[in-house]
RODO-2510 file (C-alpha; in nm, 4 decimals, decimal comma):
residues 297
     n   res          X          Y          Z
     1     m    -2,3801    -1,4236     1,7580
     2     q    -2,3177    -1,7357     1,6137
     3     q    -2,5199    -1,6775     1,3267
     4     l    -2,4138    -1,3428     1,1727
     5     g    -2,1992    -1,3308     0,9177
     6     t    -1,8130    -1,2255     0,9059
     7     i    -1,8597    -0,8210     0,9102
     8     g    -2,1245    -0,8876     1,1438
     9     q    -1,9107    -1,0051     1,3819
    10     a    -1,6560    -0,7545     1,3147
    11     l    -1,8852    -0,4753     1,3915
    12     f    -2,0181    -0,6556     1,6947
    13     m    -1,6537    -0,6971     1,8694
    14     r    -1,5579    -0,3271     1,7946
    15     l    -1,8624    -0,1879     1,9117
    16     f    -1,9152    -0,3989     2,2510
    17     f    -1,5556    -0,2592     2,3435
    18     h    -1,6569     0,1003     2,2662
    19     f    -1,9815     0,0387     2,4267
    20     a    -1,7904    -0,0711     2,6995
    21     n    -1,5499     0,1921     2,7444
    22     l    -1,7852     0,4658     2,7128
    23     y    -2,0510     0,2795     2,9829
    24     d    -2,0548     0,4143     3,3217
    25     g    -2,2887     0,1412     3,4857
    26     h    -2,6059     0,3917     3,4712
    27     h    -2,7400     0,6205     3,2216
    28     r    -2,8301     0,3096     2,9978
    29     s    -3,0617     0,5464     2,7682
    30     r    -2,7942     0,7764     2,6851
    31     l    -2,5421     0,5426     2,5737
    32     s    -2,4414     0,5916     2,2460
    33     f    -2,1204     0,5656     2,0044
    34     s    -2,0835     0,7409     1,6849
    35     k    -1,8314     0,6759     1,4284
    36     r    -1,7224     0,8008     1,0515
    37     y    -1,8401     0,5370     0,7845
    38     d    -1,5273     0,5695     0,5840
    39     d    -1,3504     0,5372     0,8870
    40     i    -1,5524     0,1947     1,0102
    41     c    -1,5196     0,0723     0,6331
    42     a    -1,1417     0,1425     0,6592
    43     e    -0,9931     0,0335     1,0578
    44     w    -1,3075    -0,2480     1,1383
    45     l    -1,3871    -0,3846     0,8097
    46     g    -1,0240    -0,4215     0,6195
    47     g    -1,0930    -0,1405     0,3499
    48     l    -1,4810    -0,2006     0,2630
    49     v    -1,5566     0,0092    -0,0616
    50     v    -1,6552     0,3349     0,0273
    51     l    -2,0367     0,3941    -0,1143
    52     k    -2,1580     0,7402    -0,1483
    53     y    -2,5156     0,6625    -0,0980
    54     p    -2,7091     0,6438     0,2082
    55     s    -2,9232     0,4591     0,0584
    56     k    -2,6820     0,1959    -0,0976
    57     i    -2,5168     0,1724     0,2193
    58     e    -2,8643     0,0378     0,3924
    59     q    -2,9456    -0,1818     0,1269
    60     e    -2,6696    -0,3660    -0,0345
    61     q    -2,3569    -0,2968     0,2640
    62     l    -2,4064    -0,2426     0,6138
    63     g    -2,7831    -0,1988     0,6465
    64     p    -2,8096    -0,5812     0,6378
    65     h    -2,5217    -0,6429     0,9133
    66     l    -2,6509    -0,3956     1,1462
    67     r    -3,0565    -0,4918     1,1102
    68     q    -2,8873    -0,8562     1,2253
    69     l    -2,7739    -0,6756     1,4935
    70     v    -3,0514    -0,5029     1,6277
    71     k    -3,2802    -0,8208     1,5546
    72     a    -3,0288    -0,9884     1,8185
    73     e    -3,0803    -0,7317     2,0594
    74     f    -2,7241    -0,6275     2,0455
    75     l    -2,8369    -0,2765     1,9293
    76     a    -3,0539    -0,0472     2,0274
    77     s    -3,1003     0,1664     1,7026
    78     y    -2,8680     0,2590     1,4388
    79     k    -2,8617     0,6010     1,2577
    80     i    -2,6839     0,7043     0,9759
    81     t    -2,6472     1,1240     0,8901
    82     e    -2,4542     1,3524     0,6874
    83     a    -2,1223     1,4516     0,8897
    84     k    -2,0638     1,7841     0,9799
    85     g    -1,7709     2,0038     0,8775
    86     r    -1,6327     1,7485     0,5690
    87     g    -1,8079     1,5200     0,3293
    88     g    -1,9530     1,1302     0,4240
    89     f    -2,1277     1,0165     0,6735
    90     v    -2,1591     0,8937     1,0436
    91     i    -2,3132     0,6058     1,1676
    92     t    -2,4403     0,6506     1,5630
    93     f    -2,4752     0,3138     1,7348
    94     r    -2,7167     0,2871     2,0734
    95     p    -2,6692    -0,0460     2,2644
    96     g    -2,9539    -0,3125     2,3600
    97     a    -3,0604    -0,5017     2,6312
    98     v    -2,8033    -0,8140     2,5126
    99     f    -2,4612    -0,6070     2,5415
   100     f    -2,5718    -0,5261     2,9078
   101     t    -2,6522    -0,8860     2,9686
   102     d    -2,3168    -0,9136     2,8202
   103     y    -2,1795    -0,6590     3,0032
   104     d    -2,2287    -0,7562     3,3343
   105     r    -2,1354    -1,1100     3,2611
   106     f    -1,7429    -1,0096     3,1592
   107     y    -1,7233    -0,6921     3,2926
   108     r    -1,8956    -0,6935     3,6616
   109     r    -1,7628    -1,0720     3,7286
   110     q    -1,4028    -1,0902     3,6146
   111     q    -1,1139    -0,8101     3,6336
   112     r    -1,1617    -0,5944     3,2939
   113     r    -0,8657    -0,6697     3,1646
   114     s    -0,9456    -0,9991     3,1162
   115     v    -1,1821    -0,8853     2,8149
   116     q    -0,9583    -0,5985     2,6410
   117     f    -0,9217    -0,6725     2,2912
   118     d    -0,6026    -0,7248     2,1453
   119     f    -0,5961    -0,5027     1,8554
   120     h    -0,2500    -0,6863     1,7187
   121     a    -0,4565    -0,9820     1,6920
   122     d    -0,7874    -0,8323     1,5673
   123     r    -0,5745    -0,7042     1,2591
   124     q    -0,4712    -1,0155     1,2170
   125     q    -0,7668    -1,2356     1,2812
   126     i    -1,0538    -1,0095     1,1401
   127     a    -0,9074    -0,6806     0,9052
   128     e    -0,6814    -0,8259     0,7102
   129     p    -0,8504    -1,1823     0,6352
   130     l    -1,1124    -0,9701     0,5586
   131     k    -0,8887    -0,7250     0,3003
   132     v    -0,7462    -1,1098     0,1326
   133     a    -1,1092    -1,2391     0,0839
   134     y    -1,2198    -0,8617    -0,0868
   135     l    -0,8699    -0,8637    -0,2591
   136     f    -0,9168    -1,2246    -0,4158
   137     v    -1,3101    -1,1261    -0,5306
   138     e    -1,1513    -0,7977    -0,7409
   139     k    -0,8828    -1,0148    -0,8961
   140     r    -1,1279    -1,3091    -0,9960
   141     n    -1,3201    -1,0536    -1,1630
   142     g    -1,0915    -0,8520    -1,3074
   143     h    -1,2642    -0,4844    -1,1597
   144     a    -1,2778    -0,3437    -0,8503
   145     t    -1,6381    -0,4544    -0,6524
   146     a    -1,8466    -0,1348    -0,5667
   147     g    -1,9626    -0,2837    -0,2473
   148     i    -1,9572    -0,6393    -0,0933
   149     p    -2,2250    -0,7129     0,1523
   150     y    -2,1242    -1,0501     0,2335
   151     v    -1,8180    -1,2221     0,2520
   152     p    -1,8595    -1,5948     0,3085
   153     s    -1,6594    -1,6899     0,6803
   154     k    -1,5104    -1,9881     0,4801
   155     d    -1,3380    -1,7692     0,2864
   156     v    -1,2002    -1,5152     0,5474
   157     e    -1,0639    -1,8958     0,7135
   158     t    -0,8870    -1,9841     0,4262
   159     a    -0,7523    -1,5893     0,4046
   160     k    -0,5985    -1,6606     0,7839
   161     y    -0,4928    -1,9963     0,6465
   162     l    -0,2564    -1,8116     0,3479
   163     l    -0,1966    -1,5218     0,6031
   164     e    -0,0127    -1,8502     0,8096
   165     h     0,2508    -1,8941     0,4972
   166     v     0,2261    -1,5621     0,3017
   167     p     0,3487    -1,2636     0,4453
   168     f     0,0458    -0,9885     0,4142
   169     a     0,2307    -0,7902     0,1667
   170     d     0,3057    -1,0581    -0,0634
   171     i    -0,0736    -1,1722    -0,1145
   172     p    -0,1413    -0,9575    -0,4389
   173     d     0,1632    -1,1819    -0,5836
   174     f     0,0175    -1,5006    -0,4704
   175     l    -0,3485    -1,3798    -0,5843
   176     d    -0,2319    -1,3241    -0,9303
   177     y     0,0199    -1,6399    -0,9464
   178     a    -0,2369    -1,9276    -0,8177
   179     l    -0,5336    -1,7432    -1,0722
   180     a    -0,3252    -1,7511    -1,3444
   181     e    -0,1959    -2,1002    -1,3286
   182     a    -0,5476    -2,1989    -1,2374
   183     k    -0,6616    -2,0136    -1,5678
   184     k    -0,3877    -2,2528    -1,7876
   185     t    -0,6039    -2,5142    -1,6740
   186     r    -0,9024    -2,3703    -1,7039
   187     f    -1,0164    -2,4017    -1,3446
   188     d    -1,3103    -2,2000    -1,2763
   189     v    -1,1878    -2,0388    -0,9485
   190     q    -1,5013    -1,9778    -0,7324
   191     t    -1,4020    -1,9762    -0,3744
   192     l    -1,0338    -1,8315    -0,1982
   193     g    -1,0391    -2,2400    -0,0996
   194     g    -0,9185    -2,3286    -0,4752
   195     l    -0,6652    -2,1287    -0,4845
   196     k    -0,4965    -2,3691    -0,1737
   197     q    -0,3625    -2,6203    -0,3860
   198     y    -0,0988    -2,3470    -0,5568
   199     l     0,0229    -2,2253    -0,1951
   200     s     0,3446    -2,4712    -0,2315
   201     r     0,4563    -2,4665    -0,5642
   202     y     0,4483    -2,0654    -0,5126
   203     q     0,6519    -2,0982    -0,1917
   204     e     0,8489    -2,2800    -0,4036
   205     r     0,9500    -2,0322    -0,6244
   206     c     0,9773    -1,7472    -0,3716
   207     p     1,3733    -1,8036    -0,3465
   208     l     1,4123    -1,7951    -0,7341
   209     r     1,1856    -1,4485    -0,7371
   210     a     1,3429    -1,3212    -0,4568
   211     a     1,7070    -1,3699    -0,6435
   212     a     1,5920    -1,2501    -1,0127
   213     k     1,4342    -0,9403    -0,7927
   214     a     1,7366    -0,8435    -0,6589
   215     s     1,9189    -0,9522    -0,9976
   216     r     1,6988    -0,6771    -1,1806
   217     a     1,7478    -0,4416    -0,9119
   218     q     2,1276    -0,4384    -0,9275
   219     r     2,1157    -0,4274    -1,3371
   220     e     1,8567    -0,0783    -1,2859
   221     a     2,0501     0,0474    -1,0388
   222     e     2,4054     0,0144    -1,2300
   223     d     2,1611     0,1300    -1,5411
   224     k     2,0852     0,4310    -1,3546
   225     a     2,4457     0,4808    -1,2893
   226     t     2,5535     0,4601    -1,6526
   227     q     2,2971     0,7139    -1,7578
   228     r     2,3560     0,9378    -1,5081
   229     r     2,7772     0,9503    -1,6048
   230     m     2,6424     1,0144    -2,0014
   231     d     2,4505     1,2443    -1,9175
   232     y     2,7272     1,4226    -1,7076
   233     d     2,8968     1,3862    -2,0040
   234     r     2,6538     1,5592    -2,2364
   235     f     2,6189     1,8068    -2,0509
   236     r     2,9723     1,9431    -1,9589
   237     r     3,0539     1,8772    -2,4012
   238     a     2,7874     2,1378    -2,3918
   239     e     2,8353     2,3553    -2,1749
   240     a     3,2167     2,3952    -2,3129
   241     d     3,0477     2,4309    -2,6251
   242     r     2,8867     2,7331    -2,5312
   243     l     3,1307     2,8887    -2,3402
   244     f     3,3959     2,8265    -2,6189
   245     s     3,1137     3,0323    -2,8341
   246     s     3,0885     3,3072    -2,5832
   247     l     3,5064     3,3617    -2,6068
   248     p     3,6462     3,6890    -2,7799
   249     a     3,7273     3,6142    -3,1751
   250     k     4,0635     3,6630    -3,0651
   251     e     4,0944     3,3721    -2,8316
   252     q     3,8744     3,1284    -3,0161
   253     a     4,1312     3,2134    -3,2779
   254     s     4,4181     3,1388    -3,0526
   255     d     4,2707     2,7929    -2,9843
   256     r     4,2299     2,7321    -3,3247
   257     s     4,5516     2,7708    -3,4089
   258     c     4,7219     2,5384    -3,1682
   259     r     4,5540     2,2256    -3,2796
   260     t     4,7411     1,9800    -3,4298
   261     r     4,7184     1,6227    -3,5642
   262     q     4,3359     1,4474    -3,4077
   263     g     4,2788     1,7619    -3,2325
   264     t     4,4997     1,7437    -2,9625
   265     p     4,7783     2,0363    -2,9412
   266     l     5,0480     2,1245    -2,7851
   267     c     5,0051     2,4780    -2,6407
   268     a     5,1339     2,6799    -2,3800
   269     g     5,3594     2,4019    -2,2670
   270     k     5,0691     2,1403    -2,1832
   271     w     4,9097     1,8708    -2,3529
   272     v     4,5177     1,9865    -2,4237
   273     t     4,2147     1,9096    -2,5909
   274     r     3,9939     2,1368    -2,8039
   275     s     3,8780     2,4036    -2,5551
   276     d     4,0355     2,2098    -2,2368
   277     h     4,1016     2,5455    -2,0927
   278     v     3,7281     2,6618    -2,1481
   279     r     3,6106     2,2867    -1,9772
   280     d     3,8438     2,4008    -1,6977
   281     r     3,5605     2,6097    -1,6105
   282     t     3,2824     2,3600    -1,5991
   283     r     3,4594     2,1017    -1,3568
   284     p     3,4499     2,1005    -1,0169
   285     h     3,7534     2,3247    -0,7956
   286     h     3,8519     2,0000    -0,6064
   287     g     4,0490     1,7036    -0,6504
   288     r     4,1301     1,6233    -0,9865
   289     p     4,0033     1,6145    -1,3095
   290     t     3,6907     1,3903    -1,3423
   291     s     3,8213     1,2563    -1,7106
   292     g     4,1103     1,2540    -1,9108
   293     k     4,4895     1,2804    -1,8581
   294     y     4,7502     1,5362    -2,0131
   295     p     5,1245     1,5153    -1,9932
   296     v     5,2415     1,7871    -1,8651
   297     a     5,5751     1,8584    -2,1247
***
């Protein structure tokens, strides 16, 4: 299977695992495995773009790789059909002679557990590198790719190398940085390997970026807290004015008669501000007042 591309190898590994789980040693002609096409793209192939038409899938995307597997006799056949119940497609696979030969070699001559796939390692070795390779193509071209029928194995190996040094979640940021640096020198990057030269500089700036990010987050939190205080103060003033306007004219006149210089009168033995007795209605009834200090006579 060395002649297979990266996608072909991923399909081979996944299908071998599922065929082996289903095979009981008998009824070879009945053995088949079906899976939704969009799930294959998402789960097996690192988020490969889901195409809308079976002809496109067959001619431009998965078809060439599946035909390679048929030619290698790992698959006897495959079929793309419309899914029942909800939209999309289902691909049904039937194993070929090479599967049964490999099954006999690996499963019947040694314990089954020795060839079980470690899906965590599988994700790291196949799905995530493929995603990195696809993302590189999209960022280099400046737009989402309609379909990627083939990813060079060299780019996948480079992606594995990058993932050893950069967390998967930070890969988009690294690609943005590296492509921007390449653009400064008019370096026309054609392969993912062309970005390896920017890895050390990216790693050097990571602590500075982390500190700047933390500082920015703190400023944003402080700004939000300040804005909340201002919003609450505006709400209280508006609510106090609304309540004051709703008072009977006699009470409003009484309040106005209490005013002294700068709007801070001595009334009923307390220093109060305009409509303070009204504003008390808008304060929470626990603890001390949320703002202002008023001396008692």
